[in-house]
Every structure is written in C-alpha cells, then in structure tokens.
C-alpha positions in Angstrom: 35.2 139.0 145.1 33.2 135.8 144.3 32.5 133.3 145.9 32.4 129.6 144.5 29.8 126.7 145.1 26.6 128.7 144.7 25.7 124.4 143.9 26.1 123.2 147.5 23.8 122.5 150.5 22.1 126.1 151.8 23.2 124.3 155.2 27.0 124.4 154.1 26.7 128.5 153.6 25.8 128.7 157.1 28.7 127.3 158.3 30.8 128.4 156.2 30.2 132.0 156.4 31.7 132.4 159.6 34.4 131.0 158.3 34.5 133.3 155.2 34.0 136.7 157.8 37.0 135.5 159.9 39.1 135.3 156.2 37.9 138.4 155.8 38.6 140.1 158.4 42.5 138.8 159.0 43.2 139.9 154.9 41.8 143.8 156.4 43.7 143.7 160.1 46.9 142.6 158.0 45.9 145.2 155.0 45.9 148.0 157.1 49.5 147.4 158.9 51.2 146.2 155.8 50.3 150.0 154.2 53.4 150.7 156.6 55.0 147.6 157.7 58.0 149.3 159.4 55.5 152.1 161.5 54.6 149.1 164.1 54.3 145.7 165.1 52.1 143.3 163.5 51.4 141.9 166.8 48.6 143.4 168.9 44.9 142.1 170.1 43.7 141.9 166.4 46.6 139.7 164.9 46.1 137.5 168.4 42.1 137.1 167.8 42.2 135.8 164.5 45.1 133.6 164.8 45.1 130.5 167.0 47.9 129.9 169.0 49.1 126.8 167.7 49.2 128.2 164.3 51.4 126.3 161.7 52.1 128.6 158.6 53.8 126.7 155.8 55.3 130.2 153.6 56.2 129.3 149.6 59.6 126.7 148.9 60.9 130.4 147.4 59.8 132.8 149.6 63.1 134.2 152.0 63.3 131.7 155.3 61.0 129.0 153.8 59.5 126.6 156.0 56.9 125.9 158.4 56.4 128.5 161.7 54.5 126.9 163.9 52.6 129.3 167.0 52.3 132.7 167.2 54.9 134.1 167.9 57.6 132.0 165.5 54.4 133.1 162.5 54.1 136.8 163.9 58.1 137.0 163.6 58.5 135.6 160.6 55.6 138.1 158.8 56.7 141.3 160.6 60.8 140.3 159.3 59.7 139.4 155.8 57.0 142.5 155.2 59.2 145.2 156.7 61.6 144.2 153.6 59.1 146.6 152.0 57.2 150.6 152.0 54.1 148.9 151.1 52.7 145.6 150.7 48.7 144.8 150.1 46.4 141.8 149.6 43.4 142.0 147.3 42.0 139.4 147.5 39.9 138.2 144.9 37.9 135.0 145.0 37.0 132.6 148.4 36.1 129.4 148.2 34.7 127.8 151.6 35.6 123.9 151.7 33.9 121.7 154.9 36.8 124.1 158.0 38.8 125.3 154.9 38.9 128.3 153.0 41.0 128.9 149.7 42.2 132.4 148.8 42.8 133.7 146.0 44.5 137.0 145.9 47.0 139.4 144.4 49.8 141.0 146.3 50.7 143.8 146.2 54.3 145.2 146.9 56.5 147.9 146.3 60.5 147.2 147.8 61.9 149.5 150.1 65.4 149.0 148.1 62.7 151.2 145.1 60.1 152.1 143.9 58.8 149.5 141.7 55.6 147.3 142.6 55.6 143.9 142.4 52.0 142.5 141.7 52.7 138.3 142.9 49.6 135.8 142.2 48.9 134.1 145.9 47.0 131.1 146.1 46.3 129.7 150.4 44.2 127.2 151.9 43.3 128.8 155.8 42.3 126.1 158.1 39.7 127.6 161.1 40.0 125.9 164.5 38.0 127.1 166.9 36.8 130.2 165.8 41.3 131.7 164.5 43.4 130.6 161.6 45.1 127.0 162.8 47.2 126.4 158.7 48.0 128.1 156.0 49.5 126.2 153.4 50.1 128.1 150.1 49.5 126.2 146.4 50.2 126.9 142.7 47.1 127.0 141.4 43.5 127.2 142.9 42.9 124.2 141.3 45.5 122.0 143.7 44.0 124.4 146.9 40.7 123.2 145.5 41.5 119.5 145.1 44.0 119.3 148.4 41.2 121.0 150.3 38.5 118.2 149.2 40.9 115.6 150.1 41.7 116.7 153.2 38.3 117.6 154.6 37.4 114.1 153.9 40.1 112.3 154.9 
C-alpha cells in the first residue's frame, strides 16, 4: 500500500505515522466484520476505540440514505444498515496519504449483494480527520486530486 509524500520533511512522517496506523487499523476491523455483515454487530469495543464520540460521517450523495451522520451511534447504525444489504464486503486500501491531521484514503470496495452473487468493485476516495487519537470526520470525494486539494486547504485554514 503506497504512501506518498516522501518529499515532505521527516518530522511530518513522525507526526503522521500514528494517524496512518489508526486508519489502517480501522479498515482491518471493518474488513473482519464485513466478511459476514449479517453475522454480528459493527458496534463493539474495537469500533468504539477507533471512532471519536462526536464523529461526523459524510456519505456519497448517491449512497442509500445519503447525508451526514453525527455521533457514534448514528454512524455505526448507518453503516450496519448499509452493509447488511451485502453478503460480504471487503475494502482494499490502495493508498494512504497523510495531510496534517487528515489521511486521504484511496480504496476499492469489493461487495457481493444479498440479492445475487455478482461481485461489484467500486473505487472510493475518502478523507479521514483524526482528533484525540480517533477518527473524527469522514468526507468523500470523486477523485484523489480533489481529496488532496481539499484536505490540504482544510489543513491550512
């Protein structure tokens, strides 16, 4: 999983490493649960340790139940409802890019819907903001370039 930004000062790498590790861990936890989403609750100690209690979670406009979900309960409930519509889901992280207190994630979501066994693969670009050592905000973007530009602007403003 490549991580760009090698031209940044070394200190940025030291500051960003805990954020990168947090995001990697979040996707690992999600993938363990999403292998069989109907088999159990997304809520649990691991998810609660990763997500800030005041998390804000922006969905893609085209997502079912699109909108902004605020707070741990709302975010977990939304994701539970969404992913239970699938037999299995796996997120393949292709790239993580640290931008201050944010991490741009370029991934591909592989899913098999409950209604059939035809696998889907969808590119996803997200920016996670880390606060107090937890994931505090998730925003979605149509491209890596858009995500990097906005993450950088937000990081300086």
